[in-house]
C-alpha positions in Angstrom: -10.5 -5.0 10.0 -12.9 -5.6 12.9 -16.0 -3.7 13.7 -16.2 0.1 13.9 -17.4 1.1 17.4 -18.5 4.5 18.5 -20.0 6.3 21.5 -23.5 5.1 20.5 -22.9 1.3 20.1 -19.9 0.8 22.4 -22.0 -0.6 25.3 -23.8 -3.1 23.0 -20.8 -4.2 21.0 -18.1 -4.3 23.7 -19.6 -4.2 27.2 -22.4 -6.7 26.5 -20.3 -9.1 24.3 -20.4 -12.7 25.3 -16.8 -13.0 24.0 -13.6 -11.2 25.0 -13.1 -7.9 23.0 -9.9 -6.2 21.8 -10.7 -2.5 21.4 -8.2 -0.5 19.3 -8.3 3.2 20.1 -6.8 4.9 17.1 -6.8 8.0 14.7 -6.4 8.3 11.0 -3.4 10.7 11.4 -1.5 8.3 13.8 1.5 6.6 12.2 1.9 3.9 14.9 -1.8 3.2 14.6 -1.4 2.5 10.9 1.6 0.2 11.7 -0.6 -1.9 13.9 -3.4 -2.3 11.3 -1.9 -5.4 9.6 -1.2 -7.0 13.0 -4.8 -6.4 14.1 -6.1 -7.7 10.8 -4.1 -11.0 11.3 -5.3 -11.4 14.9 -8.9 -10.6 14.0 -8.8 -13.5 11.4 -6.9 -15.8 13.7 -9.2 -15.3 16.7 -12.5 -15.1 14.7 -15.4 -16.5 16.6 -13.4 -16.4 19.9 -12.5 -12.7 20.3 -14.1 -9.6 18.8 -11.6 -7.1 17.4 -13.1 -3.6 17.2 -11.8 0.0 16.5 -12.7 3.3 18.1 -11.6 6.5 16.3 -10.6 8.8 19.2 -11.2 12.0 17.1 -14.9 11.0 16.5 -15.7 9.4 19.8 -14.6 11.7 22.6 -17.0 10.3 25.2 -15.8 6.8 25.2 -12.2 7.8 24.8 -12.5 10.1 27.9 -14.3 7.5 29.9 -11.4 5.1 29.5 -8.7 7.8 29.9 -7.2 7.4 26.5 -4.4 9.9 26.3 -1.9 8.1 23.9 -2.6 6.1 20.8 -2.6 3.5 19.8 -4.1 2.2 23.0 -5.6 -1.3 23.1 -8.0 -2.3 25.8 -8.9 -5.9 26.4 -12.4 -6.4 27.8 -13.9 -9.6 29.3 -17.4 -9.7 30.7 -17.7 -5.9 30.2 -14.6 -5.1 32.3 -11.1 -3.9 31.2 -8.8 -6.7 32.1 -5.6 -5.7 30.2 -4.2 -2.7 28.4 -1.4 -2.0 25.8 -0.2 1.4 24.9 1.9 2.0 21.8 2.9 -0.2 18.9 3.9 -3.7 19.9 4.8 -6.9 18.1 2.1 -9.3 17.0 3.4 -11.9 19.6 2.7 -9.5 22.5 -1.0 -9.1 21.5 -1.4 -12.8 20.7 -0.2 -13.7 24.2 -2.7 -11.2 25.7 -5.5 -12.6 23.6 -4.7 -16.2 24.6 -4.7 -15.2 28.2 -8.3 -14.0 27.8 -9.5 -17.4 26.6 
């Protein structure tokens, strides 16, 4: 699913992207994060070429997680033109994320 983003490539992949970007902040040990995986896989395929779907492991990428104030996971940030334009905390239905992605387009 999506692109793995870290503290090193976050600016290039997310902030400089010409497309909107969904950034999933997650951790391997997080049950709700694992529940969201198939939803994010589906949306990644559905919005391919229009929205980038990327993942940030909060345990391995403290700088970027701290910069965006990630305290609970899963947290999904929606970026457009390098700015956070929407946020979703916690596991949610696919329809919720689809609506947010459609609003970015």
